[in-house]
TORMI-472970 format. One record per residue (C-alpha): x negated, y, z; residue in three letters; residue number from 1. Coordinates in nm, 3 decimals. Layout:
<atom <X; Y; Z>; ALA; NUM>
...
***
This chain:
<atom <0.061; -0.002; 0.009>; UNK; 1>
<atom <-0.140; 0.354; -0.113>; UNK; 2>
<atom <-0.212; 0.574; 0.181>; UNK; 3>
<atom <-0.058; 0.927; 0.282>; UNK; 4>
<atom <-0.408; 1.042; 0.363>; UNK; 5>
<atom <-0.694; 0.907; 0.230>; UNK; 6>
<atom <-1.035; 1.079; 0.375>; UNK; 7>
<atom <-1.346; 0.965; 0.205>; UNK; 8>
<atom <-1.716; 1.069; 0.284>; UNK; 9>
<atom <-1.626; 1.405; 0.396>; UNK; 10>
<atom <-1.897; 1.620; 0.462>; UNK; 11>
<atom <-1.755; 2.017; 0.554>; UNK; 12>
<atom <-1.807; 2.318; 0.795>; UNK; 13>
<atom <-1.756; 2.671; 0.782>; UNK; 14>
<atom <-2.107; 2.740; 0.626>; UNK; 15>
<atom <-2.224; 2.625; 0.294>; UNK; 16>
<atom <-2.553; 2.535; 0.433>; UNK; 17>
<atom <-2.467; 2.367; 0.760>; UNK; 18>
<atom <-2.218; 2.087; 0.801>; UNK; 19>
<atom <-2.033; 2.038; 1.094>; UNK; 20>
<atom <-1.862; 1.707; 0.983>; UNK; 21>
<atom <-2.104; 1.420; 0.840>; UNK; 22>
<atom <-1.930; 1.125; 0.662>; UNK; 23>
<atom <-1.587; 1.112; 0.755>; UNK; 24>
<atom <-1.369; 0.823; 0.595>; UNK; 25>
<atom <-1.044; 0.752; 0.735>; UNK; 26>
<atom <-0.663; 0.666; 0.649>; UNK; 27>
<atom <-0.316; 0.722; 0.718>; UNK; 28>
<atom <-0.074; 0.479; 0.608>; UNK; 29>
<atom <0.291; 0.480; 0.554>; UNK; 30>
<atom <0.485; 0.482; 0.855>; UNK; 31>
<atom <0.150; 0.494; 1.092>; UNK; 32>
<atom <0.070; 0.739; 1.361>; UNK; 33>
<atom <-0.301; 0.786; 1.378>; UNK; 34>
<atom <-0.469; 0.950; 1.688>; UNK; 35>
<atom <-0.751; 1.165; 1.611>; UNK; 36>
<atom <-0.965; 1.226; 1.962>; UNK; 37>
<atom <-1.282; 1.372; 2.075>; UNK; 38>
<atom <-1.420; 1.627; 2.350>; UNK; 39>
<atom <-1.401; 1.979; 2.250>; UNK; 40>
<atom <-1.619; 2.075; 1.960>; UNK; 41>
<atom <-1.600; 1.721; 1.838>; UNK; 42>
<atom <-1.455; 1.829; 1.471>; UNK; 43>
<atom <-1.112; 1.760; 1.524>; UNK; 44>
<atom <-1.026; 2.103; 1.409>; UNK; 45>
<atom <-1.277; 2.116; 1.115>; UNK; 46>
<atom <-1.128; 1.843; 0.983>; UNK; 47>
<atom <-0.742; 1.953; 1.006>; UNK; 48>
<atom <-0.859; 2.266; 0.820>; UNK; 49>
<atom <-1.015; 2.061; 0.555>; UNK; 50>
<atom <-0.696; 1.824; 0.527>; UNK; 51>
<atom <-0.508; 2.165; 0.530>; UNK; 52>
<atom <-0.711; 2.284; 0.252>; UNK; 53>
<atom <-0.823; 2.621; 0.459>; UNK; 54>
<atom <-1.176; 2.482; 0.421>; UNK; 55>
<atom <-1.316; 2.298; 0.102>; UNK; 56>
<atom <-1.558; 1.996; 0.147>; UNK; 57>
<atom <-1.903; 2.002; 0.062>; UNK; 58>
<atom <-1.906; 1.683; -0.026>; UNK; 59>
<atom <-1.657; 1.373; -0.024>; UNK; 60>
<atom <-1.263; 1.372; -0.123>; UNK; 61>
<atom <-0.907; 1.461; 0.064>; UNK; 62>
<atom <-0.587; 1.270; -0.038>; UNK; 63>
<atom <-0.238; 1.308; -0.009>; UNK; 64>
<atom <-0.012; 1.025; -0.194>; UNK; 65>
<atom <-0.299; 0.937; -0.418>; UNK; 66>
<atom <-0.358; 1.295; -0.525>; UNK; 67>
<atom <-0.633; 1.614; -0.400>; UNK; 68>
<atom <-0.532; 1.941; -0.365>; UNK; 69>
<atom <-0.759; 2.072; -0.654>; UNK; 70>
<atom <-0.525; 1.811; -0.900>; UNK; 71>
<atom <-0.197; 1.897; -0.783>; UNK; 72>
<atom <-0.160; 2.203; -0.543>; UNK; 73>
<atom <0.171; 2.198; -0.506>; UNK; 74>
<atom <0.273; 1.814; -0.475>; UNK; 75>
<atom <-0.033; 1.860; -0.218>; UNK; 76>
<atom <0.086; 2.109; 0.025>; UNK; 77>
<atom <0.449; 1.966; -0.003>; UNK; 78>
<atom <0.400; 1.653; 0.133>; UNK; 79>
<atom <0.276; 1.783; 0.496>; UNK; 80>
<atom <0.381; 1.956; 0.767>; UNK; 81>
<atom <0.121; 2.118; 1.028>; UNK; 82>
<atom <0.223; 2.257; 1.402>; UNK; 83>
<atom <-0.095; 2.422; 1.534>; UNK; 84>
<atom <-0.209; 2.445; 1.902>; UNK; 85>
<atom <-0.115; 2.827; 1.926>; UNK; 86>
<atom <0.241; 2.881; 1.769>; UNK; 87>
<atom <0.194; 3.126; 1.515>; UNK; 88>
<atom <0.619; 3.346; 1.428>; UNK; 89>
<atom <0.712; 3.577; 1.318>; UNK; 90>
<atom <0.809; 3.858; 1.554>; UNK; 91>
<atom <1.071; 4.070; 1.364>; UNK; 92>
<atom <1.217; 3.695; 1.301>; UNK; 93>
<atom <1.518; 3.499; 1.467>; UNK; 94>
<atom <1.482; 3.133; 1.543>; UNK; 95>
<atom <1.708; 3.069; 1.275>; UNK; 96>
<atom <1.546; 3.332; 1.050>; UNK; 97>
<atom <1.228; 3.097; 1.103>; UNK; 98>
<atom <1.420; 2.784; 1.011>; UNK; 99>
<atom <1.610; 2.921; 0.680>; UNK; 100>
<atom <1.260; 3.067; 0.604>; UNK; 101>
<atom <1.102; 2.739; 0.615>; UNK; 102>
<atom <1.373; 2.582; 0.439>; UNK; 103>
<atom <1.344; 2.793; 0.139>; UNK; 104>
<atom <0.987; 2.738; 0.135>; UNK; 105>
<atom <1.000; 2.388; 0.114>; UNK; 106>
<atom <1.315; 2.384; -0.133>; UNK; 107>
<atom <1.566; 2.211; 0.180>; UNK; 108>
<atom <1.962; 2.153; 0.030>; UNK; 109>
<atom <2.202; 2.323; 0.249>; UNK; 110>
<atom <2.389; 2.020; 0.381>; UNK; 111>
<atom <2.040; 1.908; 0.467>; UNK; 112>
<atom <1.925; 2.226; 0.679>; UNK; 113>
<atom <2.247; 2.248; 0.803>; UNK; 114>
<atom <2.251; 1.887; 0.966>; UNK; 115>
<atom <1.877; 1.902; 1.059>; UNK; 116>
<atom <1.900; 2.235; 1.243>; UNK; 117>
<atom <2.204; 2.125; 1.431>; UNK; 118>
<atom <2.010; 1.804; 1.525>; UNK; 119>
<atom <1.667; 2.001; 1.597>; UNK; 120>
<atom <1.838; 2.324; 1.798>; UNK; 121>
<atom <2.022; 2.017; 1.988>; UNK; 122>
<atom <1.695; 1.775; 2.063>; UNK; 123>
<atom <1.504; 2.071; 2.183>; UNK; 124>
<atom <1.821; 2.243; 2.374>; UNK; 125>
<atom <1.753; 2.602; 2.199>; UNK; 126>
<atom <2.088; 2.680; 2.067>; UNK; 127>
<atom <2.174; 2.973; 2.305>; UNK; 128>
<atom <1.819; 3.048; 2.184>; UNK; 129>
<atom <1.914; 3.044; 1.796>; UNK; 130>
<atom <1.988; 3.387; 1.728>; UNK; 131>
<atom <1.706; 3.526; 1.971>; UNK; 132>
<atom <1.375; 3.688; 1.862>; UNK; 133>
<atom <1.058; 3.475; 1.909>; UNK; 134>
<atom <0.915; 3.798; 2.066>; UNK; 135>
<atom <1.123; 3.742; 2.365>; UNK; 136>
<atom <0.984; 3.327; 2.386>; UNK; 137>
<atom <0.808; 3.208; 2.602>; UNK; 138>
<atom <0.459; 3.012; 2.504>; UNK; 139>
<atom <0.662; 2.666; 2.537>; UNK; 140>
<atom <0.975; 2.784; 2.333>; UNK; 141>
<atom <0.784; 2.920; 2.080>; UNK; 142>
<atom <0.586; 2.572; 2.060>; UNK; 143>
<atom <0.920; 2.405; 2.009>; UNK; 144>
<atom <1.043; 2.687; 1.736>; UNK; 145>
<atom <0.701; 2.586; 1.522>; UNK; 146>
<atom <0.796; 2.207; 1.595>; UNK; 147>
<atom <1.148; 2.213; 1.455>; UNK; 148>
<atom <1.033; 2.383; 1.184>; UNK; 149>
<atom <0.799; 2.134; 1.104>; UNK; 150>
<atom <1.113; 1.845; 1.101>; UNK; 151>
<atom <1.303; 2.046; 0.925>; UNK; 152>
<atom <1.103; 1.970; 0.621>; UNK; 153>
<atom <1.078; 1.563; 0.682>; UNK; 154>
<atom <0.765; 1.537; 0.462>; UNK; 155>
<atom <0.560; 1.214; 0.428>; UNK; 156>
<atom <0.325; 1.350; 0.643>; UNK; 157>
<atom <0.309; 1.554; 1.019>; UNK; 158>
<atom <-0.021; 1.696; 1.073>; UNK; 159>
<atom <0.001; 1.822; 1.498>; UNK; 160>
<atom <-0.283; 1.967; 1.644>; UNK; 161>
<atom <-0.237; 1.966; 2.064>; UNK; 162>
<atom <0.154; 1.906; 2.017>; UNK; 163>
<atom <0.216; 1.877; 2.400>; UNK; 164>
<atom <0.044; 2.151; 2.517>; UNK; 165>
<atom <0.309; 2.481; 2.641>; UNK; 166>
<atom <0.585; 2.217; 2.625>; UNK; 167>
<atom <0.777; 2.118; 2.980>; UNK; 168>
<atom <0.860; 1.738; 3.036>; UNK; 169>
<atom <1.171; 1.708; 2.863>; UNK; 170>
<atom <1.016; 1.911; 2.571>; UNK; 171>
<atom <0.750; 1.673; 2.550>; UNK; 172>
<atom <0.998; 1.358; 2.539>; UNK; 173>
<atom <1.195; 1.482; 2.296>; UNK; 174>
<atom <0.888; 1.539; 2.065>; UNK; 175>
<atom <0.800; 1.207; 2.127>; UNK; 176>
<atom <1.152; 1.040; 2.053>; UNK; 177>
<atom <1.163; 1.264; 1.757>; UNK; 178>
<atom <0.792; 1.177; 1.622>; UNK; 179>
<atom <0.929; 0.752; 1.699>; UNK; 180>
<atom <1.238; 0.819; 1.525>; UNK; 181>
<atom <1.059; 0.954; 1.211>; UNK; 182>
<atom <0.832; 0.720; 1.193>; UNK; 183>
<atom <1.072; 0.449; 1.185>; UNK; 184>
<atom <1.218; 0.615; 0.849>; UNK; 185>
<atom <0.844; 0.557; 0.709>; UNK; 186>
<atom <0.678; 0.887; 0.815>; UNK; 187>
<atom <0.329; 0.924; 0.908>; UNK; 188>
<atom <0.137; 1.131; 1.149>; UNK; 189>
<atom <-0.224; 1.246; 1.259>; UNK; 190>
<atom <-0.221; 1.363; 1.622>; UNK; 191>
<atom <-0.502; 1.556; 1.764>; UNK; 192>
<atom <-0.465; 1.522; 2.130>; UNK; 193>
<atom <-0.652; 1.488; 2.478>; UNK; 194>
<atom <-0.396; 1.348; 2.651>; UNK; 195>
<atom <-0.495; 1.016; 2.581>; UNK; 196>
<atom <-0.290; 0.854; 2.811>; UNK; 197>
<atom <0.023; 0.931; 2.556>; UNK; 198>
<atom <-0.103; 0.874; 2.241>; UNK; 199>
<atom <-0.202; 0.507; 2.375>; UNK; 200>
<atom <0.149; 0.402; 2.447>; UNK; 201>
<atom <0.221; 0.584; 2.072>; UNK; 202>
<atom <-0.029; 0.574; 1.845>; UNK; 203>
<atom <-0.097; 0.253; 1.611>; UNK; 204>
<atom <-0.464; 0.358; 1.579>; UNK; 205>
<atom <-0.738; 0.594; 1.686>; UNK; 206>
<atom <-1.031; 0.803; 1.525>; UNK; 207>
<atom <-1.286; 0.881; 1.796>; UNK; 208>
<atom <-1.481; 1.184; 1.670>; UNK; 209>
<atom <-1.812; 1.282; 1.852>; UNK; 210>
<atom <-2.029; 1.604; 1.702>; UNK; 211>
<atom <-1.897; 1.579; 1.388>; UNK; 212>
<atom <-1.934; 1.188; 1.287>; UNK; 213>
<atom <-1.674; 0.911; 1.394>; UNK; 214>
<atom <-1.801; 0.734; 1.646>; UNK; 215>
<atom <-1.522; 0.440; 1.621>; UNK; 216>
<atom <-1.185; 0.368; 1.472>; UNK; 217>
<atom <-0.874; 0.136; 1.448>; UNK; 218>
<atom <-0.650; -0.006; 1.704>; UNK; 219>
<atom <-0.717; -0.001; 2.111>; UNK; 220>
<atom <-0.877; -0.308; 2.091>; UNK; 221>
<atom <-1.095; -0.223; 1.829>; UNK; 222>
<atom <-1.187; 0.089; 2.020>; UNK; 223>
<atom <-1.257; -0.100; 2.364>; UNK; 224>
<atom <-1.484; -0.371; 2.171>; UNK; 225>
<atom <-1.673; -0.063; 2.026>; UNK; 226>
<atom <-1.726; 0.099; 2.374>; UNK; 227>
<atom <-1.786; -0.228; 2.479>; UNK; 228>
<atom <-1.479; -0.229; 2.787>; UNK; 229>
<atom <-1.238; -0.488; 2.662>; UNK; 230>
<atom <-1.023; -0.414; 2.990>; UNK; 231>
<atom <-0.994; -0.059; 2.950>; UNK; 232>
<atom <-0.764; 0.203; 2.847>; UNK; 233>
<atom <-0.818; 0.436; 2.577>; UNK; 234>
<atom <-0.917; 0.694; 2.820>; UNK; 235>
<atom <-1.185; 0.447; 2.990>; UNK; 236>
<atom <-1.281; 0.364; 2.614>; UNK; 237>
<atom <-1.312; 0.671; 2.527>; UNK; 238>
<atom <-1.502; 0.825; 2.773>; UNK; 239>
<atom <-1.793; 0.522; 2.731>; UNK; 240>
<atom <-1.827; 0.618; 2.372>; UNK; 241>
<atom <-1.901; 0.951; 2.418>; UNK; 242>
<atom <-2.093; 0.939; 2.710>; UNK; 243>
<atom <-2.338; 0.695; 2.506>; UNK; 244>
<atom <-2.192; 0.382; 2.520>; UNK; 245>
<atom <-2.154; 0.111; 2.214>; UNK; 246>
<atom <-2.002; 0.213; 1.912>; UNK; 247>
<atom <-1.912; -0.007; 1.596>; UNK; 248>
***
C-alpha cells in the first residue's frame, strides 16, 4: 500500500551550508498514527517545516500521496492540515468566520461544512463561543479553534505539533477521541509530542529523533529493542536512547 507520507534521505535546515537534519527517512501509512518524538532541538519542528513546504530539502525527497510539492503543489498542500504548537488566529475574525474561511480554502461543500461544524463545536464545547472573536479567547480555546479548523477539512493526513499544550483534560480527551474516529475512517496522523505516556497508547509507530538523526523507529517493541529495555514503557525506552543507550 502506498504511504500517505514518505520521507527519503532528507537533509535540511535553515542555512544551505549547515544541515540540521541528517538522512531522515520514514513513512506514514494510510490509517496509521506515527509519533515523532525527541528532546528540544532534536529536529522535530524542522522536519515538520520541511513537510509543510516552509523549508526546502537540501537533499532527499518528501512525498505526500506519491507526489512532491514541486511536482503537484495544489494536490500536495490540499492533502494535509496542520495544527501548530502555538495557535495563530485572525483576531478580527470570529470562530465561525475562521471555520468558513477554512471551508472556502479547502473547497468543503455547504452540507459537509454544516454537519462537521456542528459536530466539532459540540465536541469541543465551543457552541456558546462560536460568534465570539478570537482576541477574547484563552490560549486553550484558541488551540481548540485551530484543531477544529484542521478537522473540518478531513484530509488524508493530519500533522499535529504538541496538540495537548493548553488544552484542559476534557479537551485532550475530545481530541484523542476525534483522532481515533478519523483514524478508523482511514486518516493518517503525524504527531509531535513530549507527552509520551499518552501517545504510547494511541500511536502505532514512533520515530525517535536526536540531534537531527533518527535513533530508532518502529512500534513500541522495536523501540524497546533499540534501547535494550525489553520491559520498559515508551518514556523509559526513549530516555535510555537519548542518554546514549543502544540503537538500531
